[in-house]
C-alpha positions in Angstrom: -0.1 0.2 0.1 0.9 3.3 -0.8 1.8 6.4 1.4 -0.9 8.0 -0.1 -3.8 5.1 0.4 -2.5 5.2 4.0 -3.7 8.9 4.4 -6.7 8.6 2.9 -7.2 5.4 5.3 -6.6 7.5 8.4 -8.7 10.9 7.1 -11.7 9.7 4.6 -12.7 13.1 4.2 -9.1 14.4 3.3 -7.8 14.6 -0.3 -5.3 12.2 -1.3 -1.7 13.6 -1.5 1.1 12.2 -3.3 4.8 12.4 -2.9 5.2 14.4 -5.6 2.6 16.9 -4.9 4.1 17.1 -1.1 7.4 17.6 -2.5 6.3 20.5 -5.1 4.8 22.1 -1.9 7.5 21.9 -0.2 9.7 23.3 -3.2 7.2 26.2 -3.0 7.0 27.2 0.5 11.1 27.4 0.3 10.8 29.3 -2.5 8.6 31.3 -0.9 11.2 32.1 2.1 13.9 32.4 -0.3 12.3 35.2 -1.7 11.1 36.7 1.1 13.7 36.3 4.0 16.0 39.7 2.7 12.9 41.7 3.2 12.0 39.7 6.8 15.5 40.7 7.8 15.7 44.0 6.6 12.6 44.6 8.4 14.1 43.4 11.6 17.1 45.1 11.7 15.0 48.3 11.1 12.9 47.4 13.6 16.0 47.0 16.0 18.0 50.0 15.1 14.6 52.2 15.8 14.7 50.6 19.2 17.9 51.0 20.0 18.2 54.6 18.9 15.2 55.6 20.4 16.4 53.9 24.0 19.9 55.4 23.2 18.5 59.0 22.6 16.2 58.5 25.6 19.2 57.8 27.7 20.8 60.8 26.9 18.1 63.0 26.9 17.7 61.8 30.5 21.3 61.7 31.3 21.2 65.5 30.7 18.6 66.6 32.5 20.1 65.1 35.7 23.1 67.0 35.0 21.3 70.0 34.4 19.4 69.3 37.7 22.3 69.0 39.9 24.0 71.6 38.4 20.9 73.7 39.8 21.0 72.0 43.0 25.0 73.1 43.3 24.7 76.8 42.5 21.4 76.9 45.1 23.8 75.7 47.3 26.7 78.1 47.0 24.4 80.9 47.6 22.8 79.2 51.1 24.0 81.4 54.1 24.9 84.4 52.2 23.2 87.6 52.0 22.0 86.6 48.5 20.6 83.2 49.8 18.6 85.2 52.6 16.7 87.1 49.1 16.3 83.8 47.1 14.6 80.6 47.9 16.8 78.6 50.3 18.3 75.4 48.8 15.9 72.9 49.6 13.1 74.6 47.8 15.3 75.1 44.9 15.9 71.4 45.2 12.4 70.4 45.4 11.2 72.4 42.1 14.3 71.1 40.1 13.2 67.7 40.9 9.6 68.3 40.1 10.8 70.2 36.6 13.1 67.3 35.9 10.3 64.7 36.5 8.2 66.6 34.1 10.7 66.7 31.5 11.9 63.3 31.6 8.4 62.2 31.6 7.7 64.1 28.3 10.7 63.3 26.6 10.5 59.7 27.1 6.8 59.9 25.9 7.8 61.6 22.4 10.7 59.2 21.7 9.0 56.0 22.3 5.5 57.5 20.6 7.9 58.1 18.0 9.4 55.1 18.0 6.3 52.8 18.1 4.8 54.8 14.7 7.9 54.3 12.9 7.7 50.6 14.0 4.3 50.5 12.6 5.3 51.6 9.2 8.1 49.7 9.0 5.1 46.5 8.8 4.3 48.5 6.0 0.7 49.5 8.1 -0.9 52.3 6.7 -0.6 55.3 9.5 -3.2 58.1 7.7 -6.5 56.1 9.3 -4.1 55.6 13.0 -2.9 59.0 12.8 -6.4 60.8 12.1 -8.5 58.7 14.4 -5.7 59.9 17.1 -6.3 63.7 15.9 -10.1 63.5 16.2 -10.1 61.8 19.5 -7.0 64.4 20.7 -9.4 66.7 19.6 -13.0 65.4 21.4 -10.6 64.6 24.4 -9.5 68.7 24.8 -12.8 69.8 23.9 -13.8 67.7 27.0 -11.0 68.1 29.0 -9.9 71.7 28.5 -10.3 72.6 32.1 -8.1 69.7 33.1 -5.7 70.9 30.0 -6.0 74.3 31.5 -4.8 73.0 35.2 -2.3 70.6 33.7 -0.4 73.5 31.7 -0.9 76.6 34.5 0.8 73.8 37.5 3.8 73.3 35.0 4.2 76.9 34.0 3.9 77.9 38.0 6.7 75.0 38.8 8.9 76.5 36.1 8.5 79.9 37.1 8.9 79.1 41.0 5.8 81.8 41.9 5.2 79.6 45.2 6.3 76.5 47.2 5.1 74.4 50.4 5.2 76.6 53.0 5.0 79.9 51.6 1.9 82.2 52.7 0.2 83.0 49.8 -3.1 85.4 48.3 -4.4 83.5 45.8 -7.4 85.3 45.2 -10.1 82.4 45.9 -8.2 81.3 49.0 -5.6 82.4 51.1 -3.0 80.3 53.6 0.2 78.0 53.8 0.9 76.0 50.8 0.8 72.7 51.9 1.4 70.8 48.5 1.8 71.7 45.1 0.5 69.4 42.4 0.4 70.1 38.2 -3.4 70.1 38.6 -4.3 71.3 42.4 -2.8 73.3 44.8 -3.2 72.8 49.0 -3.4 75.5 51.0 -4.4 75.5 54.6 -6.7 78.3 56.3 -6.2 80.5 58.7 -8.5 78.6 60.6 -7.4 75.2 59.6 -9.2 74.0 57.2 -7.5 72.7 53.8 -8.4 74.5 50.2 -8.1 72.6 47.0 -7.6 75.5 44.6 -7.6 73.9 40.8 -4.5 75.7 39.3 -6.5 77.2 36.1 -8.6 79.4 38.5 -5.7 81.0 40.2 -5.4 84.6 37.8 -3.3 86.0 40.2 -1.3 85.2 43.1 0.6 86.9 45.6 3.3 85.2 47.6 3.8 86.4 51.1 6.7 84.4 51.8 9.3 85.7 49.5 11.9 88.8 49.4 11.1 90.3 52.5 7.7 91.7 54.5 7.0 95.1 56.4 6.3 95.4 59.8 4.1 98.5 60.0 2.6 100.5 62.9 0.8 103.4 64.3 1.2 105.3 67.4 -1.3 107.3 68.3 -0.9 110.4 71.1 -2.4 113.2 72.3 -1.9 116.3 69.6 0.1 117.9 73.0 2.9 115.4 73.6 6.3 116.4 72.5 7.5 114.8 69.2 11.2 114.8 69.6 10.6 112.9 72.8 8.7 110.4 71.3 11.1 110.2 68.5 13.7 109.3 70.8 12.1 106.8 73.3 10.6 105.1 70.2 14.2 105.1 68.4 15.7 103.7 71.9 13.1 100.8 72.3 13.9 99.7 68.5 17.8 99.7 68.9 17.0 97.9 72.1 14.5 94.7 70.2 17.7 94.3 67.3 20.2 93.3 70.0 17.7 90.6 71.3 17.1 87.0 70.1 15.2 86.4 67.8 14.4 90.0 67.1 18.0 90.4 65.5 17.4 87.9 62.9 13.9 88.7 62.1 14.3 92.3 61.6 16.1 92.8 57.9 16.8 96.8 58.9 16.4 99.5 61.3 13.1 100.2 62.6 12.5 103.7 60.5 9.9 106.6 62.2 8.2 107.9 58.9 6.8 110.8 60.5 3.4 112.2 61.3 0.5 110.3 59.2 -2.2 112.0 60.6 -3.0 115.2 62.5 -6.3 115.9 64.5 -7.9 118.1 66.6 -7.5 115.4 69.9 -4.9 113.2 68.8 -1.7 112.6 66.3 -0.7 109.4 64.5 3.3 108.3 64.1 4.0 105.9 61.5 6.6 103.3 62.5 7.8 100.7 59.8 10.8 98.0 59.7 11.7 95.3 57.0 11.4 91.9 58.0 11.6 88.7 57.7 9.6 86.7 55.4 6.1 85.6 57.5 7.4 87.7 60.1 6.1 90.7 59.7 3.2 90.1 62.4 4.9 89.3 65.2 7.3 92.1 64.8 4.3 94.3 64.9 2.8 93.0 68.1 6.2 92.7 70.0 7.2 96.4 68.8 3.7 97.9 69.4 4.2 96.1 73.0 7.4 97.4 73.5 6.8 100.9 72.4 3.4 101.1 75.2 5.2 100.1 77.7 8.2 103.0 76.9 5.6 105.8 76.6 4.0 104.7 79.8 7.5 104.5 81.7 8.2 108.3 79.7 4.6 109.4 80.9 3.4 110.0 77.3 -0.1 109.0 77.3 -1.6 107.1 74.1 -4.9 108.2 73.1 -7.5 106.1 75.1 -5.6 105.4 78.2 -6.1 107.0 81.3 -6.7 110.9 81.4 -4.3 112.9 83.2 -5.4 113.9 86.7 -6.2 117.6 87.2 -3.8 119.3 90.0 -5.7 119.1 92.4 -7.0 123.2 94.1 -7.3 124.3 97.8 -9.2 122.7 99.9 -12.6 124.8 100.7 -13.5 124.9 104.0 -17.5 125.0 103.2 -17.7 122.3 100.8 -18.6 120.1 103.1 -21.5 122.2 104.5 -24.9 121.1 103.5 -26.8 124.0 101.7 -29.4 126.1 103.8 -33.0 125.0 104.6 -36.0 126.2 105.3 -36.8 124.2 107.8 -33.7 126.0 110.0 -35.6 129.0 110.6 -38.3 128.8 113.3 -40.5 131.7 111.5 -40.5 130.2 108.1 -43.7 128.6 106.6 -42.7 125.5 106.1 -41.2 125.0 110.0 -44.5 126.3 111.2 -46.1 123.1 109.6 -44.3 120.9 110.7 -44.4 122.1 114.2 -46.5 119.4 116.2 -49.9 120.9 117.8 -49.8 121.4 121.3 -51.6 118.5 123.4 -55.4 119.7 124.3 -55.8 121.2 128.2 -58.1 119.3 130.5 -60.4 122.1 131.7 -61.1 122.7 127.8 -62.4 119.1 127.9 -64.8 120.1 131.1 
């Protein structure tokens, strides 16, 4: 029995294949492989080359970004502890900001490089990318319209971090809310209010920002006294208080300049106001104002200078009047007055008259 007959016996429904036909099919397959192996090899080498170039480029860009961030951190550490470093952001905050920027840039670079490499690999397989790109464009437009607020928040957060508008620990006024920055994200910024509440503010809603913790702050207070006080004496007392405060801990670090007496801010009939100002460490203006106001009040009381609203000065006592303790004359003191006569009791009746 031949080989074709045995195959037919095993599978009655299969078409009998002779040895000649099997050899012919094997020859055709070998010829097809021989004709297309160069194409496969070319495609495989192209894919490998694309992957190698993409990975090398991604590695080089990430390393360059890491070196840039390290250089930014070294420059921040170089000015830390100097007078310039006090006005700038401290090294730890610069490090956090540079790390956040580097993370964003590395993620964007990896997405662009690997995405481009993926499209090139699909093109190497001779896949038509036009429908795919068109679909991606339509989907991008739809997502852009549907999530435009999310995109706005993300872009605003990126620029806030790049421009270092504020950081964790800063006291800011964001318009919609104010307080201390707890967390800075690419979409939401967390603020802790004065009463301990947490505000979640979307970065896209922040139209203006006031940072109270960068640079320096100003402590200003008004001293209101009576208009009859001596201005030169008031200036001397306040100057002595300011010099003594500037030499004590911790006010010598919180005061970044001498306490200045700017002059009279207001003059009224019953009072006059002296404006006092000082440049302080960021975020410490309120504490400096309270301490300075406390010391000035005590010094003015010790110098006999009374502020408006205090205990009024006692007038000098005049000579004692001997008649001050005497009562005014009364109509009842005269026995002949009608009031005295009306108040005199009637005499008792005589017994002879009763008989």
